[in-house]
GUVOSE-998153 format. One record per residue (C-alpha): residue number from 1; residue in three letters; chain; x, y, z. Coordinates in nm, 2 decimals. Example, Ala and Ser with C-alpha at 12.3 -4.5 7.8 and 13.67 -1.06 7.14 Angstrom:
@seq 1 type Ala mol A u 1.23 v -0.45 w 0.78
@seq 2 type Ser mol A u 1.37 v -0.11 w 0.71
This chain:
@seq 1 type Unk mol A u -9.46 v 2.70 w 8.03
@seq 2 type Unk mol A u -9.18 v 2.93 w 8.12
@seq 3 type Unk mol A u -8.93 v 3.04 w 7.86
@seq 4 type Unk mol A u -8.56 v 3.09 w 7.92
@seq 5 type Unk mol A u -8.35 v 3.37 w 7.79
@seq 6 type Unk mol A u -8.12 v 3.28 w 7.50
@seq 7 type Unk mol A u -7.81 v 3.34 w 7.71
@seq 8 type Unk mol A u -7.89 v 3.03 w 7.92
@seq 9 type Unk mol A u -7.89 v 2.81 w 7.61
@seq 10 type Unk mol A u -7.57 v 2.94 w 7.44
@seq 11 type Unk mol A u -7.46 v 3.22 w 7.22
@seq 12 type Unk mol A u -7.62 v 3.31 w 6.89
@seq 13 type Unk mol A u -7.44 v 3.18 w 6.58
@seq 14 type Unk mol A u -7.35 v 3.54 w 6.48
@seq 15 type Unk mol A u -7.18 v 3.59 w 6.82
@seq 16 type Unk mol A u -6.93 v 3.30 w 6.78
@seq 17 type Unk mol A u -6.57 v 3.42 w 6.84
@seq 18 type Unk mol A u -6.35 v 3.46 w 6.54
@seq 19 type Unk mol A u -6.11 v 3.18 w 6.64
@seq 20 type Unk mol A u -6.40 v 2.94 w 6.68
@seq 21 type Unk mol A u -6.53 v 3.04 w 6.33
@seq 22 type Unk mol A u -6.17 v 2.98 w 6.21
@seq 23 type Unk mol A u -6.17 v 2.63 w 6.35
@seq 24 type Unk mol A u -6.50 v 2.56 w 6.17
@seq 25 type Unk mol A u -6.36 v 2.69 w 5.84
@seq 26 type Unk mol A u -6.06 v 2.46 w 5.87
@seq 27 type Unk mol A u -6.29 v 2.16 w 5.85
@seq 28 type Unk mol A u -6.48 v 2.29 w 5.54
@seq 29 type Unk mol A u -6.41 v 2.26 w 5.16
@seq 30 type Unk mol A u -6.43 v 2.54 w 4.92
@seq 31 type Unk mol A u -6.80 v 2.52 w 4.84
@seq 32 type Unk mol A u -6.90 v 2.48 w 5.21
@seq 33 type Unk mol A u -6.72 v 2.80 w 5.29
@seq 34 type Unk mol A u -6.93 v 2.99 w 5.04
@seq 35 type Unk mol A u -7.23 v 2.89 w 5.24
@seq 36 type Unk mol A u -7.05 v 2.97 w 5.56
@seq 37 type Unk mol A u -6.97 v 3.32 w 5.43
@seq 38 type Unk mol A u -7.33 v 3.38 w 5.33
@seq 39 type Unk mol A u -7.48 v 3.27 w 5.66
@seq 40 type Unk mol A u -7.46 v 3.60 w 5.84
@seq 41 type Unk mol A u -7.27 v 3.93 w 5.83
@seq 42 type Unk mol A u -7.05 v 3.83 w 6.13
@seq 43 type Unk mol A u -6.93 v 3.51 w 5.96
@seq 44 type Unk mol A u -6.87 v 3.70 w 5.64
@seq 45 type Unk mol A u -6.63 v 3.93 w 5.82
@seq 46 type Unk mol A u -6.44 v 3.63 w 5.96
@seq 47 type Unk mol A u -6.40 v 3.49 w 5.61
@seq 48 type Unk mol A u -6.28 v 3.83 w 5.48
@seq 49 type Unk mol A u -6.00 v 3.84 w 5.74
@seq 50 type Unk mol A u -5.89 v 3.48 w 5.77
@seq 51 type Unk mol A u -5.78 v 3.20 w 5.54
@seq 52 type Unk mol A u -5.82 v 3.40 w 5.22
@seq 53 type Unk mol A u -5.62 v 3.15 w 5.02
@seq 54 type Unk mol A u -5.89 v 2.89 w 5.10
@seq 55 type Unk mol A u -6.18 v 3.09 w 4.97
@seq 56 type Unk mol A u -6.34 v 3.08 w 4.63
@seq 57 type Unk mol A u -6.44 v 3.42 w 4.51
@seq 58 type Unk mol A u -6.81 v 3.45 w 4.42
@seq 59 type Unk mol A u -6.86 v 3.46 w 4.04
@seq 60 type Unk mol A u -6.50 v 3.39 w 3.94
@seq 61 type Unk mol A u -6.45 v 3.16 w 3.64
@seq 62 type Unk mol A u -6.36 v 2.82 w 3.79
@seq 63 type Unk mol A u -6.26 v 2.50 w 3.61
@seq 64 type Unk mol A u -6.47 v 2.21 w 3.73
@seq 65 type Unk mol A u -6.28 v 1.87 w 3.68
@seq 66 type Unk mol A u -6.27 v 1.51 w 3.79
@seq 67 type Unk mol A u -6.03 v 1.42 w 4.07
@seq 68 type Unk mol A u -5.83 v 1.11 w 3.97
@seq 69 type Unk mol A u -5.72 v 0.89 w 4.26
@seq 70 type Unk mol A u -5.38 v 0.96 w 4.42
@seq 71 type Unk mol A u -5.17 v 0.79 w 4.16
@seq 72 type Unk mol A u -5.33 v 1.01 w 3.89
@seq 73 type Unk mol A u -5.53 v 0.73 w 3.72
@seq 74 type Unk mol A u -5.90 v 0.75 w 3.65
@seq 75 type Unk mol A u -6.12 v 0.52 w 3.86
@seq 76 type Unk mol A u -6.49 v 0.48 w 3.87
@seq 77 type Unk mol A u -6.49 v 0.50 w 4.25
@seq 78 type Unk mol A u -6.40 v 0.86 w 4.21
@seq 79 type Unk mol A u -6.74 v 0.92 w 4.06
@seq 80 type Unk mol A u -6.90 v 0.72 w 4.34
@seq 81 type Unk mol A u -6.74 v 0.94 w 4.60
@seq 82 type Unk mol A u -6.88 v 1.26 w 4.45
@seq 83 type Unk mol A u -6.52 v 1.40 w 4.45
@seq 84 type Unk mol A u -6.41 v 1.66 w 4.20
@seq 85 type Unk mol A u -6.17 v 1.95 w 4.16
@seq 86 type Unk mol A u -6.21 v 2.32 w 4.13
@seq 87 type Unk mol A u -5.94 v 2.55 w 3.99
@seq 88 type Unk mol A u -5.98 v 2.93 w 4.03
@seq 89 type Unk mol A u -5.77 v 3.07 w 3.74
@seq 90 type Unk mol A u -5.79 v 3.42 w 3.86
@seq 91 type Unk mol A u -5.60 v 3.33 w 4.18
@seq 92 type Unk mol A u -5.42 v 3.02 w 4.06
@seq 93 type Unk mol A u -5.58 v 2.82 w 4.35
@seq 94 type Unk mol A u -5.70 v 2.46 w 4.33
@seq 95 type Unk mol A u -5.95 v 2.28 w 4.57
@seq 96 type Unk mol A u -6.07 v 1.93 w 4.62
@seq 97 type Unk mol A u -6.44 v 1.91 w 4.69
@seq 98 type Unk mol A u -6.68 v 1.63 w 4.79
@seq 99 type Unk mol A u -7.04 v 1.68 w 4.71
@seq 100 type Unk mol A u -7.33 v 1.44 w 4.78
@seq 101 type Unk mol A u -7.53 v 1.57 w 4.48
@seq 102 type Unk mol A u -7.25 v 1.46 w 4.24
@seq 103 type Unk mol A u -7.22 v 1.11 w 4.36
@seq 104 type Unk mol A u -7.24 v 0.84 w 4.09
@seq 105 type Unk mol A u -7.29 v 1.10 w 3.82
@seq 106 type Unk mol A u -7.12 v 1.30 w 3.56
@seq 107 type Unk mol A u -7.19 v 1.65 w 3.44
@seq 108 type Unk mol A u -7.30 v 1.69 w 3.08
@seq 109 type Unk mol A u -7.35 v 2.07 w 3.08
@seq 110 type Unk mol A u -7.41 v 2.37 w 3.31
@seq 111 type Unk mol A u -7.46 v 2.74 w 3.34
@seq 112 type Unk mol A u -7.33 v 2.97 w 3.61
@seq 113 type Unk mol A u -7.36 v 2.79 w 3.94
@seq 114 type Unk mol A u -7.59 v 2.51 w 3.81
@seq 115 type Unk mol A u -7.47 v 2.18 w 3.67
@seq 116 type Unk mol A u -7.66 v 1.92 w 3.46
@seq 117 type Unk mol A u -7.58 v 1.58 w 3.62
@seq 118 type Unk mol A u -7.66 v 1.24 w 3.47
@seq 119 type Unk mol A u -7.61 v 0.87 w 3.56
@seq 120 type Unk mol A u -7.53 v 0.61 w 3.30
@seq 121 type Unk mol A u -7.90 v 0.56 w 3.24
@seq 122 type Unk mol A u -7.95 v 0.92 w 3.13
@seq 123 type Unk mol A u -8.15 v 1.01 w 3.44
@seq 124 type Unk mol A u -8.07 v 1.38 w 3.45
@seq 125 type Unk mol A u -8.10 v 1.65 w 3.72
@seq 126 type Unk mol A u -8.02 v 2.02 w 3.75
@seq 127 type Unk mol A u -7.80 v 2.05 w 4.06
@seq 128 type Unk mol A u -7.66 v 2.35 w 4.24
@seq 129 type Unk mol A u -7.36 v 2.21 w 4.42
@seq 130 type Unk mol A u -7.34 v 2.51 w 4.65
@seq 131 type Unk mol A u -7.69 v 2.52 w 4.78
@seq 132 type Unk mol A u -7.77 v 2.15 w 4.73
@seq 133 type Unk mol A u -8.09 v 2.22 w 4.53
@seq 134 type Unk mol A u -8.18 v 1.95 w 4.28
@seq 135 type Unk mol A u -8.44 v 1.95 w 4.01
@seq 136 type Unk mol A u -8.51 v 1.64 w 3.80
@seq 137 type Unk mol A u -8.54 v 1.67 w 3.42
@seq 138 type Unk mol A u -8.79 v 1.46 w 3.22
@seq 139 type Unk mol A u -8.67 v 1.12 w 3.11
@seq 140 type Unk mol A u -8.53 v 1.11 w 2.76
@seq 141 type Unk mol A u -8.76 v 0.81 w 2.70
@seq 142 type Unk mol A u -9.04 v 1.07 w 2.67
@seq 143 type Unk mol A u -8.91 v 1.12 w 2.31
@seq 144 type Unk mol A u -9.13 v 0.90 w 2.09
@seq 145 type Unk mol A u -8.95 v 0.59 w 1.97
@seq 146 type Unk mol A u -8.66 v 0.61 w 2.22
@seq 147 type Unk mol A u -8.57 v 0.38 w 2.50
@seq 148 type Unk mol A u -8.28 v 0.37 w 2.74
@seq 149 type Unk mol A u -8.02 v 0.11 w 2.65
@seq 150 type Unk mol A u -7.96 v -0.09 w 2.97
@seq 151 type Unk mol A u -7.61 v -0.20 w 2.87
@seq 152 type Unk mol A u -7.44 v 0.11 w 2.74
@seq 153 type Unk mol A u -7.35 v 0.43 w 2.91
@seq 154 type Unk mol A u -7.55 v 0.74 w 2.80
@seq 155 type Unk mol A u -7.70 v 0.55 w 2.50
@seq 156 type Unk mol A u -8.06 v 0.53 w 2.37
@seq 157 type Unk mol A u -8.21 v 0.29 w 2.12
@seq 158 type Unk mol A u -8.46 v 0.35 w 1.84
@seq 159 type Unk mol A u -8.59 v 0.16 w 1.55
@seq 160 type Unk mol A u -8.33 v 0.32 w 1.32
@seq 161 type Unk mol A u -8.01 v 0.33 w 1.53
@seq 162 type Unk mol A u -7.86 v 0.38 w 1.87
@seq 163 type Unk mol A u -7.76 v 0.73 w 1.97
@seq 164 type Unk mol A u -7.54 v 0.86 w 2.25
@seq 165 type Unk mol A u -7.59 v 1.17 w 2.47
@seq 166 type Unk mol A u -7.32 v 1.43 w 2.39
@seq 167 type Unk mol A u -7.42 v 1.74 w 2.58
@seq 168 type Unk mol A u -7.70 v 1.93 w 2.75
@seq 169 type Unk mol A u -7.70 v 2.31 w 2.68
@seq 170 type Unk mol A u -7.85 v 2.48 w 2.98
@seq 171 type Unk mol A u -7.97 v 2.80 w 2.83
@seq 172 type Unk mol A u -8.16 v 2.93 w 3.14
@seq 173 type Unk mol A u -8.12 v 2.81 w 3.49
@seq 174 type Unk mol A u -8.39 v 2.76 w 3.76
@seq 175 type Unk mol A u -8.28 v 3.10 w 3.89
@seq 176 type Unk mol A u -8.42 v 3.27 w 3.57
@seq 177 type Unk mol A u -8.75 v 3.46 w 3.60
@seq 178 type Unk mol A u -8.90 v 3.21 w 3.36
@seq 179 type Unk mol A u -8.73 v 2.90 w 3.50
@seq 180 type Unk mol A u -8.49 v 2.66 w 3.33
@seq 181 type Unk mol A u -8.46 v 2.58 w 2.96
@seq 182 type Unk mol A u -8.23 v 2.30 w 2.83
@seq 183 type Unk mol A u -8.14 v 2.16 w 2.49
@seq 184 type Unk mol A u -8.00 v 1.81 w 2.45
@seq 185 type Unk mol A u -7.76 v 1.71 w 2.17
@seq 186 type Unk mol A u -7.69 v 1.36 w 2.05
@seq 187 type Unk mol A u -7.42 v 1.21 w 1.83
@seq 188 type Unk mol A u -7.65 v 1.14 w 1.54
@seq 189 type Unk mol A u -7.79 v 1.50 w 1.50
@seq 190 type Unk mol A u -8.10 v 1.46 w 1.72
@seq 191 type Unk mol A u -8.19 v 1.78 w 1.90
@seq 192 type Unk mol A u -8.46 v 1.83 w 2.16
@seq 193 type Unk mol A u -8.55 v 2.07 w 2.44
@seq 194 type Unk mol A u -8.74 v 2.09 w 2.77
@seq 195 type Unk mol A u -8.83 v 2.38 w 3.00
@seq 196 type Unk mol A u -8.99 v 2.45 w 3.34
@seq 197 type Unk mol A u -9.34 v 2.30 w 3.35
@seq 198 type Unk mol A u -9.27 v 2.04 w 3.07
@seq 199 type Unk mol A u -9.29 v 1.68 w 3.15
@seq 200 type Unk mol A u -9.14 v 1.57 w 2.82
@seq 201 type Unk mol A u -8.85 v 1.64 w 2.58
@seq 202 type Unk mol A u -8.97 v 1.80 w 2.26
@seq 203 type Unk mol A u -8.79 v 1.69 w 1.94
@seq 204 type Unk mol A u -8.69 v 1.95 w 1.68
@seq 205 type Unk mol A u -8.74 v 1.84 w 1.32
@seq 206 type Unk mol A u -8.41 v 1.75 w 1.15
@seq 207 type Unk mol A u -8.32 v 1.92 w 0.82
@seq 208 type Unk mol A u -8.34 v 1.59 w 0.65
@seq 209 type Unk mol A u -8.60 v 1.33 w 0.75
@seq 210 type Unk mol A u -8.48 v 1.00 w 0.88
@seq 211 type Unk mol A u -8.72 v 0.81 w 0.65
@seq 212 type Unk mol A u -8.64 v 0.49 w 0.86
@seq 213 type Unk mol A u -8.32 v 0.45 w 0.66
@seq 214 type Unk mol A u -8.01 v 0.28 w 0.79
@seq 215 type Unk mol A u -7.80 v 0.48 w 0.54
@seq 216 type Unk mol A u -7.91 v 0.81 w 0.68
@seq 217 type Unk mol A u -7.62 v 1.05 w 0.69
@seq 218 type Unk mol A u -7.66 v 1.27 w 1.00
@seq 219 type Unk mol A u -7.56 v 1.63 w 1.06
@seq 220 type Unk mol A u -7.41 v 1.64 w 1.40
@seq 221 type Unk mol A u -7.48 v 1.96 w 1.59
@seq 222 type Unk mol A u -7.17 v 2.09 w 1.77
@seq 223 type Unk mol A u -7.35 v 2.36 w 1.96
@seq 224 type Unk mol A u -7.69 v 2.53 w 2.00
@seq 225 type Unk mol A u -7.85 v 2.81 w 2.20
@seq 226 type Unk mol A u -8.16 v 3.02 w 2.21
@seq 227 type Unk mol A u -8.13 v 3.35 w 2.02
@seq 228 type Unk mol A u -8.42 v 3.61 w 1.98
@seq 229 type Unk mol A u -8.69 v 3.35 w 2.03
@seq 230 type Unk mol A u -8.54 v 3.08 w 1.81
@seq 231 type Unk mol A u -8.31 v 2.78 w 1.87
@seq 232 type Unk mol A u -8.00 v 2.82 w 1.66
@seq 233 type Unk mol A u -7.76 v 2.53 w 1.60
@seq 234 type Unk mol A u -7.43 v 2.48 w 1.41
@seq 235 type Unk mol A u -7.34 v 2.15 w 1.26
@seq 236 type Unk mol A u -7.00 v 1.99 w 1.21
@seq 237 type Unk mol A u -6.97 v 2.15 w 0.87
@seq 238 type Unk mol A u -7.03 v 2.50 w 1.00
@seq 239 type Unk mol A u -7.38 v 2.52 w 0.85
@seq 240 type Unk mol A u -7.64 v 2.70 w 1.06
@seq 241 type Unk mol A u -8.01 v 2.62 w 1.12
@seq 242 type Unk mol A u -8.28 v 2.78 w 1.33
@seq 243 type Unk mol A u -8.62 v 2.67 w 1.46
@seq 244 type Unk mol A u -8.91 v 2.86 w 1.62
@seq 245 type Unk mol A u -8.90 v 2.73 w 1.97
@seq 246 type Unk mol A u -9.28 v 2.74 w 1.99
@seq 247 type Unk mol A u -9.31 v 2.51 w 1.68
@seq 248 type Unk mol A u -9.03 v 2.25 w 1.70
@seq 249 type Unk mol A u -9.21 v 2.02 w 1.47
@seq 250 type Unk mol A u -9.18 v 2.26 w 1.17
@seq 251 type Unk mol A u -8.89 v 2.25 w 0.92
@seq 252 type Unk mol A u -8.58 v 2.43 w 1.03
@seq 253 type Unk mol A u -8.47 v 2.75 w 0.85
@seq 254 type Unk mol A u -8.13 v 2.74 w 0.69
@seq 255 type Unk mol A u -7.93 v 3.04 w 0.81
@seq 256 type Unk mol A u -7.65 v 3.20 w 0.61
@seq 257 type Unk mol A u -7.31 v 3.07 w 0.72
@seq 258 type Unk mol A u -7.00 v 3.29 w 0.73
@seq 259 type Unk mol A u -6.74 v 3.27 w 0.46
@seq 260 type Unk mol A u -6.51 v 2.99 w 0.56
@seq 261 type Unk mol A u -6.17 v 3.12 w 0.67
@seq 262 type Unk mol A u -5.96 v 2.81 w 0.66
@seq 263 type Unk mol A u -5.60 v 2.79 w 0.78
@seq 264 type Unk mol A u -5.39 v 2.63 w 0.51
@seq 265 type Unk mol A u -5.32 v 2.26 w 0.58
@seq 266 type Unk mol A u -5.57 v 2.22 w 0.87
@seq 267 type Unk mol A u -5.77 v 1.90 w 0.86
@seq 268 type Unk mol A u -6.05 v 1.99 w 1.10
@seq 269 type Unk mol A u -6.26 v 2.26 w 1.25
@seq 270 type Unk mol A u -6.49 v 2.27 w 1.55
@seq 271 type Unk mol A u -6.75 v 2.53 w 1.63
@seq 272 type Unk mol A u -6.90 v 2.71 w 1.93
@seq 273 type Unk mol A u -7.19 v 2.95 w 1.95
@seq 274 type Unk mol A u -7.22 v 3.24 w 2.19
@seq 275 type Unk mol A u -7.39 v 3.58 w 2.23
@seq 276 type Unk mol A u -7.18 v 3.90 w 2.26
@seq 277 type Unk mol A u -7.23 v 4.16 w 2.54
@seq 278 type Unk mol A u -7.43 v 4.36 w 2.28
@seq 279 type Unk mol A u -7.65 v 4.05 w 2.21
@seq 280 type Unk mol A u -7.49 v 3.97 w 1.87
@seq 281 type Unk mol A u -7.48 v 3.60 w 1.77
@seq 282 type Unk mol A u -7.12 v 3.48 w 1.76
@seq 283 type Unk mol A u -6.97 v 3.18 w 1.58
@seq 284 type Unk mol A u -6.63 v 3.07 w 1.70
@seq 285 type Unk mol A u -6.43 v 2.82 w 1.49
@seq 286 type Unk mol A u -6.12 v 2.65 w 1.62
@seq 287 type Unk mol A u -5.89 v 2.49 w 1.36
@seq 288 type Unk mol A u -5.61 v 2.24 w 1.36
@seq 289 type Unk mol A u -5.49 v 1.89 w 1.27
@seq 290 type Unk mol A u -5.72 v 1.61 w 1.39
@seq 291 type Unk mol A u -5.56 v 1.28 w 1.48
@seq 292 type Unk mol A u -5.82 v 1.07 w 1.66
@seq 293 type Unk mol A u -6.18 v 1.02 w 1.74
@seq 294 type Unk mol A u -6.32 v 1.22 w 2.04
@seq 295 type Unk mol A u -6.18 v 1.11 w 2.38
@seq 296 type Unk mol A u -6.30 v 0.76 w 2.47
@seq 297 type Unk mol A u -6.15 v 0.76 w 2.82
@seq 298 type Unk mol A u -6.43 v 0.97 w 2.97
@seq 299 type Unk mol A u -6.79 v 0.91 w 3.06
@seq 300 type Unk mol A u -6.89 v 1.19 w 2.81
@seq 301 type Unk mol A u -6.74 v 1.21 w 2.46
@seq 302 type Unk mol A u -6.69 v 1.55 w 2.31
@seq 303 type Unk mol A u -6.66 v 1.62 w 1.93
@seq 304 type Unk mol A u -6.46 v 1.93 w 2.02
@seq 305 type Unk mol A u -6.16 v 1.75 w 2.16
@seq 306 type Unk mol A u -6.02 v 1.60 w 1.84
@seq 307 type Unk mol A u -5.70 v 1.80 w 1.78
@seq 308 type Unk mol A u -5.34 v 1.68 w 1.78
@seq 309 type Unk mol A u -5.23 v 2.03 w 1.70
@seq 310 type Unk mol A u -5.43 v 2.35 w 1.72
@seq 311 type Unk mol A u -5.34 v 2.62 w 1.47
@seq 312 type Unk mol A u -5.58 v 2.90 w 1.54
@seq 313 type Unk mol A u -5.94 v 3.03 w 1.55
@seq 314 type Unk mol A u -6.19 v 3.26 w 1.38
@seq 315 type Unk mol A u -6.46 v 3.48 w 1.53
@seq 316 type Unk mol A u -6.76 v 3.59 w 1.33
@seq 317 type Unk mol A u -7.05 v 3.82 w 1.44
@seq 318 type Unk mol A u -7.40 v 3.80 w 1.29
@seq 319 type Unk mol A u -7.57 v 4.11 w 1.17
@seq 320 type Unk mol A u -7.93 v 4.03 w 1.26
@seq 321 type Unk mol A u -8.08 v 4.32 w 1.06
@seq 322 type Unk mol A u -7.91 v 4.23 w 0.73
@seq 323 type Unk mol A u -7.87 v 3.86 w 0.79
@seq 324 type Unk mol A u -7.50 v 3.86 w 0.72
@seq 325 type Unk mol A u -7.18 v 3.76 w 0.90
@seq 326 type Unk mol A u -6.87 v 3.96 w 0.95
@seq 327 type Unk mol A u -6.52 v 3.87 w 1.08
@seq 328 type Unk mol A u -6.44 v 4.02 w 1.41
@seq 329 type Unk mol A u -6.12 v 4.05 w 1.62
@seq 330 type Unk mol A u -6.27 v 4.17 w 1.95
@seq 331 type Unk mol A u -6.49 v 4.02 w 2.22
@seq 332 type Unk mol A u -6.61 v 4.36 w 2.35
@seq 333 type Unk mol A u -6.61 v 4.57 w 2.67
@seq 334 type Unk mol A u -6.26 v 4.44 w 2.76
@seq 335 type Unk mol A u -6.41 v 4.11 w 2.87
@seq 336 type Unk mol A u -6.31 v 3.75 w 2.80
@seq 337 type Unk mol A u -6.54 v 3.47 w 2.68
@seq 338 type Unk mol A u -6.54 v 3.13 w 2.85
@seq 339 type Unk mol A u -6.65 v 2.83 w 2.63
@seq 340 type Unk mol A u -6.68 v 2.45 w 2.68
@seq 341 type Unk mol A u -6.96 v 2.22 w 2.80
@seq 342 type Unk mol A u -7.09 v 2.51 w 2.99
@seq 343 type Unk mol A u -7.32 v 2.78 w 2.85
@seq 344 type Unk mol A u -7.08 v 3.06 w 2.74
@seq 345 type Unk mol A u -7.03 v 3.35 w 2.97
@seq 346 type Unk mol A u -6.81 v 3.67 w 3.00
@seq 347 type Unk mol A u -6.58 v 3.78 w 3.28
@seq 348 type Unk mol A u -6.33 v 4.05 w 3.35
@seq 349 type Unk mol A u -6.16 v 3.94 w 3.67
@seq 350 type Unk mol A u -5.81 v 4.03 w 3.77
@seq 351 type Unk mol A u -5.56 v 3.77 w 3.65
@seq 352 type Unk mol A u -5.77 v 3.71 w 3.34
@seq 353 type Unk mol A u -5.65 v 3.85 w 3.00
@seq 354 type Unk mol A u -5.90 v 4.09 w 2.85
@seq 355 type Unk mol A u -6.04 v 4.03 w 2.50
@seq 356 type Unk mol A u -5.95 v 3.66 w 2.51
@seq 357 type Unk mol A u -6.12 v 3.32 w 2.46
@seq 358 type Unk mol A u -6.08 v 3.06 w 2.73
@seq 359 type Unk mol A u -6.19 v 2.72 w 2.60
@seq 360 type Unk mol A u -6.21 v 2.42 w 2.83
@seq 361 type Unk mol A u -6.11 v 2.07 w 2.72
@seq 362 type Unk mol A u -5.93 v 2.10 w 2.39
@seq 363 type Unk mol A u -5.64 v 1.92 w 2.23
@seq 364 type Unk mol A u -5.58 v 1.72 w 2.54
@seq 365 type Unk mol A u -5.54 v 2.03 w 2.75
@seq 366 type Unk mol A u -5.74 v 2.15 w 3.04
@seq 367 type Unk mol A u -5.78 v 2.50 w 2.88
@seq 368 type Unk mol A u -5.67 v 2.67 w 2.56
@seq 369 type Unk mol A u -5.67 v 3.05 w 2.54
@seq 370 type Unk mol A u -5.68 v 3.27 w 2.24
@seq 371 type Unk mol A u -5.56 v 3.63 w 2.31
@seq 372 type Unk mol A u -5.71 v 3.85 w 2.04
@seq 373 type Unk mol A u -5.46 v 4.12 w 1.94
@seq 374 type Unk mol A u -5.49 v 4.42 w 1.71
@seq 375 type Unk mol A u -5.51 v 4.37 w 1.33
@seq 376 type Unk mol A u -5.63 v 4.01 w 1.36
@seq 377 type Unk mol A u -5.32 v 3.87 w 1.54
@seq 378 type Unk mol A u -5.41 v 3.59 w 1.78
@seq 379 type Unk mol A u -5.18 v 3.45 w 2.05
@seq 380 type Unk mol A u -5.26 v 3.10 w 2.16
@seq 381 type Unk mol A u -5.16 v 2.94 w 2.49
@seq 382 type Unk mol A u -5.22 v 2.59 w 2.64
@seq 383 type Unk mol A u -5.28 v 2.55 w 3.01
@seq 384 type Unk mol A u -5.29 v 2.25 w 3.24
@seq 385 type Unk mol A u -5.32 v 2.28 w 3.62
@seq 386 type Unk mol A u -5.13 v 2.00 w 3.78
@seq 387 type Unk mol A u -5.08 v 2.00 w 4.15
@seq 388 type Unk mol A u -4.85 v 1.80 w 4.37
@seq 389 type Unk mol A u -4.89 v 1.43 w 4.28
@seq 390 type Unk mol A u -5.03 v 1.34 w 4.62
@seq 391 type Unk mol A u -5.33 v 1.58 w 4.59
@seq 392 type Unk mol A u -5.36 v 1.60 w 4.21
@seq 393 type Unk mol A u -5.70 v 1.72 w 4.10
@seq 394 type Unk mol A u -5.67 v 1.77 w 3.73
@seq 395 type Unk mol A u -5.58 v 1.52 w 3.47
@seq 396 type Unk mol A u -5.61 v 1.51 w 3.09
@seq 397 type Unk mol A u -5.76 v 1.17 w 3.11
@seq 398 type Unk mol A u -6.00 v 1.22 w 3.40
@seq 399 type Unk mol A u -6.34 v 1.05 w 3.37
@seq 400 type Unk mol A u -6.54 v 1.38 w 3.37
@seq 401 type Unk mol A u -6.49 v 1.64 w 3.10
@seq 402 type Unk mol A u -6.34 v 1.97 w 3.23
@seq 403 type Unk mol A u -6.60 v 2.25 w 3.23
@seq 404 type Unk mol A u -6.63 v 2.61 w 3.34
@seq 405 type Unk mol A u -6.83 v 2.68 w 3.65
@seq 406 type Unk mol A u -6.92 v 3.01 w 3.83
@seq 407 type Unk mol A u -6.97 v 2.95 w 4.21
@seq 408 type Unk mol A u -7.21 v 3.22 w 4.34
@seq 409 type Unk mol A u -7.24 v 3.33 w 4.70
@seq 410 type Unk mol A u -7.59 v 3.23 w 4.82
@seq 411 type Unk mol A u -7.82 v 3.52 w 4.95
@seq 412 type Unk mol A u -7.69 v 3.63 w 5.29
@seq 413 type Unk mol A u -7.91 v 3.59 w 5.60
@seq 414 type Unk mol A u -7.94 v 3.89 w 5.82
@seq 415 type Unk mol A u -7.82 v 3.89 w 6.18
@seq 416 type Unk mol A u -8.10 v 3.93 w 6.42
């Protein structure tokens, strides 16, 4: 059979004229354009010269939010559409995005450009909204004694009590050399993990056995991560525990906790864990006046969003060699730390204050920042990102919890 030269069938994609590429871009949303930019070198050049205000910068800290409907109220149909908002704080630009992989779901955690999505039956997937890749996580019913509650969102039943999913800490993404690793936190102090190759969730032994007692007083973990081969968690009292990740059934080890630095008159404190650029374990405590239970207007409830007024924060670094904590007033390397439902990360983009904490979803605000100054001075600012009412993306009462996201340009194809 004879073959025809490519010229008889049309031009190669890399040979499209710039104005045609521009017309294509005009019909895309922010995440589609990342894929467009990565398709080939020619298209990347078009993106670099046209419509700069419509482009997300690869790797920039971006706030991921629900999109309320046009009058600003939260509606379940918004989740069904797979609609959400992105706000690039380095440029001050906001985008509305529709993504098939986020339909009928809510994010409960994430790391870099991967998001953990769940439906109301706790069927969870790792999703990359840019590439569309999706990887299912094992069912939470693989934990002995648990079953999915058919009538309540994100709730599981056991012989002792019901428990509700609070967060999934995605410590390693599928892009990691060893594959993904995820921790799941519940509102009654239950903690479990799964990783690539596992078909179940493995339960970590609680510091105090349940003993099938309805009067059990749980310790609720506010945050957890993997540090030097162990899973480290901090509870709502600021107490620290660690488990050997290879032996989750063994008793946890109580770690030393930093000396409490309480702000006079504060009624509450919430905690985050992170690792410094020098691989030091960090404990961040935000303090203020609590006025209510965690937000009930969202699919996912967060124990961190309990403040009526925020008064300040403390930062401690763990000396692994000596097993002690010390107060610190610097993040390190001129970078800033981004905290929230997402796994913590550092960034030093233009438009971002160095040596600062950016915490998503706190005190009814989209973001609260703490600018760490010399001699322990801290300057706090609250940020919301409203747009014009007709295209409003962000709302303090949106159904999904605001979370940091880092869109990453896919690997570029080479022009032939």
